[in-house]
Structure formats: structure tokens, C-alpha cells
C-alpha positions in Angstrom: -20.8 19.3 -38.4 -19.0 21.9 -36.3 -20.1 25.3 -35.8 -18.1 27.8 -34.5 -18.7 31.4 -33.3 -16.4 34.3 -32.1 -17.4 37.0 -30.2 -17.7 40.7 -31.6 -18.1 42.2 -28.2 -18.6 42.3 -24.1 -21.7 43.0 -22.8 -21.3 45.1 -19.4 -24.3 45.3 -16.8 -24.4 45.8 -13.0 -25.0 42.0 -12.5 -22.1 39.9 -11.3 -24.0 36.6 -10.2 -26.3 34.7 -11.8 -28.8 34.5 -8.5 -31.0 37.8 -8.0 -30.7 38.9 -11.2 -33.8 39.7 -14.0 -34.9 36.6 -15.7 -35.8 38.9 -18.7 -35.2 42.7 -19.9 -39.4 43.5 -19.0 -37.9 42.4 -15.5 -34.9 45.1 -15.7 -37.0 48.4 -16.4 -34.5 51.0 -16.3 -31.3 48.7 -15.8 -28.3 50.6 -17.5 -25.3 48.9 -19.2 -23.0 49.2 -22.2 -21.7 46.7 -25.0 -18.2 46.9 -26.0 -18.1 46.0 -29.7 -14.5 45.3 -30.6 -12.8 47.5 -32.7 -12.8 45.1 -35.9 -16.8 45.6 -35.7 -17.2 49.2 -35.3 -18.0 50.0 -38.7 -20.7 47.4 -38.9 -22.7 50.1 -36.3 -22.8 52.8 -38.9 -27.2 53.5 -39.0 -27.8 51.6 -35.7 -28.0 55.1 -34.0 -31.2 55.3 -35.7 -33.1 52.5 -34.2 -34.4 52.7 -30.2 -34.2 49.0 -29.6 -31.8 46.4 -30.6 -31.8 42.7 -30.4 -28.8 41.2 -28.2 -27.7 37.7 -29.3 -24.9 36.5 -27.3 -22.9 33.4 -25.4 -24.6 32.3 -22.1 -20.7 31.5 -20.7 -21.8 30.1 -17.6 -24.2 27.6 -18.7 -22.6 24.4 -19.3 -25.0 21.6 -19.4 -28.8 21.2 -19.9 -31.9 19.0 -19.5 -34.6 18.9 -21.9 -37.2 19.1 -18.9 -37.0 21.9 -16.7 -38.9 23.7 -14.4 -38.6 27.4 -15.4 -38.9 30.5 -13.7 -42.2 31.6 -14.2 -43.9 28.0 -13.0 -43.3 25.6 -10.8 -44.2 22.8 -12.9 -41.4 20.8 -15.3 -41.9 21.7 -18.8 -40.0 20.8 -22.2 -37.0 22.7 -22.5 -37.4 24.8 -25.9 -41.1 25.9 -24.7 -39.1 27.8 -21.8 -36.6 30.3 -22.2 -34.5 28.9 -19.6 -30.7 29.6 -19.7 -29.3 25.8 -20.0 -29.6 25.2 -23.7 -27.8 22.6 -25.8 -26.7 25.8 -27.8 -26.3 28.2 -24.5 -27.2 31.5 -27.0 -29.1 34.1 -25.1 -31.4 36.8 -26.8 -32.5 40.0 -25.1 -34.7 43.3 -26.5 -32.9 46.3 -24.9 -33.4 49.7 -25.4 -30.4 51.7 -27.5 -29.6 55.3 -25.9 -27.1 55.9 -28.0 -23.5 54.8 -29.4 -20.1 56.4 -28.4 -16.9 55.1 -29.8 -18.3 51.4 -30.5 -19.7 51.3 -27.3 -23.5 51.1 -27.1 -25.3 52.6 -24.1 -28.3 50.7 -23.0 -31.4 50.3 -21.0 -33.1 47.3 -19.6 -30.7 44.7 -19.1 -31.3 41.4 -17.9 -27.7 40.2 -19.0 -24.9 38.8 -16.9 -21.6 41.1 -16.9 -19.0 40.0 -19.1 -21.3 37.9 -21.5 -19.5 37.6 -24.8 -21.7 39.2 -27.4 -22.3 37.2 -31.0 -24.5 39.8 -33.2 -26.7 42.4 -32.7 -29.8 43.2 -34.9 -32.3 45.7 -35.0 -35.3 45.9 -33.6 -38.0 46.1 -35.8 -41.8 46.2 -34.5 -43.4 45.5 -38.1 -41.0 42.1 -38.6 -41.0 41.5 -35.0 -44.2 41.9 -33.0 -46.3 39.4 -33.8 -50.1 40.5 -33.7 -52.3 37.5 -32.3 -49.4 35.4 -30.8 -50.1 32.7 -28.0 -48.2 32.1 -25.2 -48.7 28.9 -24.6 -48.4 27.7 -20.5 -46.7 31.4 -19.9 -50.2 33.0 -20.5 -51.1 32.9 -16.8 -47.4 34.0 -15.6 -46.4 36.4 -18.2 -48.1 39.6 -15.7 -45.1 38.5 -13.0 -42.3 38.7 -15.0 -41.4 42.0 -13.7 -40.9 40.9 -10.4 -39.2 37.1 -10.9 -35.3 37.2 -10.6 -32.8 34.4 -11.1 -33.2 32.3 -8.0 -29.7 30.1 -9.0 -31.6 27.1 -9.9 -30.2 26.7 -13.8 -26.6 27.3 -12.1 
């Protein structure tokens, strides 16, 4: 089975290199960027401006291989790939919840951007607390490290 996706836009951010960039939106507080949605998809932006946050799904275009065991940014021990948010994956799809400030002529102005400049956008979904925030959610091995995410930066281990 072959699955093909075509980008619906391009994500713009101040990050031109993988090394040193935030590893999650929680570590990118206040970092501004834009999403340039291609004109063919502008009509789909109707009503999106009523949401304070959106979910961006994107192609990790600089990721070209993967390992099933990785040492994630938030740990020093090897973990199973699917128990991490490591960027090198069998299907290099990224997900970020960002703040939506405004929409102007098909350009979304966003904050808390942890995405490499020029990243192809695959989809946009509204963030809905009642759908997306799960009460009582467990965070596995990340429980001990999650409070340090705002200080963690990409160090090149997944180039």
C-alpha cells in the first residue's frame, strides 16, 4: 500500500538549523512564526480564527532514517521509539500545538513554534481542550523529566 501526502502550506520559523532549537512547543514560549497556507486551501481556514490554539501536522522533511530504540532528548537511557517524540520515525510526521494569534490572507500568525523553517504543512486541526486534554493521563518515563522540557534544546542527535 502506498500512501501519499501533498503539503497544504509551509511553516516559517526563526529556526534554520536543527541543533539548538526547542524540542517541544513548551520550550518555545513566545517564539513567533507563520504558516503560509497555499491559496487552494484558503477557504478551509474559515472559522479557524475563533480558536486560540491549533494542532499543526507536518512532514519532518530533514528526517531520513529511524531506529526503533533511541536516547531521547529528555533522557539518557535508550527507549522504544514509539514511547518518545524523537523526530526520526518510520513515517516522519510531526505534531505541534501552537497558539494562533491571527489569520491574514491565508497566513496564520502563530506563537510557541518548535518547528524548522520551511517545513511542509500537512494538516491543521483546532485544539479543543475537551477533546485533547485527558484528565488523569500518565506520562510514563517522562514523568520525572517533563518539568525540564522548557530548558531542553535539540542537540543534533537525530540528524
